[in-house]
C-alpha positions in Angstrom: 100.6 76.3 106.7 98.2 79.2 107.0 98.9 82.9 107.1 98.5 83.2 110.9 100.9 80.2 111.5 103.6 81.8 109.3 103.1 85.2 111.0 103.6 83.4 114.4 106.7 81.6 113.3 108.2 84.8 111.9 107.5 86.6 115.2 109.0 83.6 117.1 112.1 83.8 114.8 112.6 87.5 115.5 112.2 87.0 119.3 114.9 84.1 119.1 117.3 86.3 117.2 118.2 88.0 120.5 120.6 85.1 121.4 122.7 85.5 118.3 125.9 87.7 118.4 125.2 91.3 117.7 127.4 91.3 114.6 125.2 89.0 112.8 121.9 89.9 114.5 121.2 93.1 112.6 121.5 91.3 109.3 119.3 88.4 110.4 116.7 90.8 111.8 116.6 92.8 108.6 116.1 89.6 106.6 113.4 88.5 108.9 111.5 91.9 108.6 111.9 91.7 104.8 110.4 88.3 104.7 107.5 89.5 106.9 106.9 92.5 104.6 107.0 90.3 101.5 104.5 88.0 103.1 102.2 90.9 103.8 102.6 92.2 100.3 101.8 88.8 98.9 98.8 88.5 101.0 97.5 92.0 99.8 98.1 90.9 96.2 96.2 87.8 96.7 93.3 89.7 98.2 93.3 92.0 95.3 93.4 89.2 92.8 90.5 87.5 94.5 88.6 90.8 94.3 89.4 91.1 90.7 88.3 87.5 89.9 85.0 88.0 91.8 84.4 91.2 89.7 85.3 89.3 86.5 82.8 86.4 87.4 80.0 89.0 88.0 80.8 90.8 84.8 80.8 87.6 82.8 77.4 86.6 84.4 75.9 90.0 83.5 77.2 89.8 79.9 75.7 86.2 79.5 72.4 87.5 80.8 72.7 90.5 78.4 73.3 88.2 75.5 70.5 85.9 76.3 68.0 88.8 76.6 69.3 90.2 73.3 68.7 86.8 71.6 65.3 86.6 73.1 64.5 90.2 72.0 65.9 89.5 68.5 63.8 86.4 68.2 60.7 88.3 69.2 61.3 91.1 66.7 62.1 88.7 63.9 58.7 87.0 64.6 57.0 90.4 64.5 58.6 91.1 61.1 57.6 87.8 59.7 54.0 88.3 61.0 53.9 91.7 59.3 54.7 90.0 55.8 
């Protein structure tokens, strides 16, 4: 079930609650709204997590590139030192 389907079902649930006796309706409406808000918070958290993972992947790729460049530079400098001797 994707996010839009869950949202639709929650909205349908809130609309159908109108047939429930008023004494219980407020409690059910409150619970449905809480579930809807929790889903929104979860969705935001997942988006933030995905962004963090994307940033981490890019950072790791940059570090790997930097390590390889440093290795090549060190190899070149060692060769220069050996040639001087």
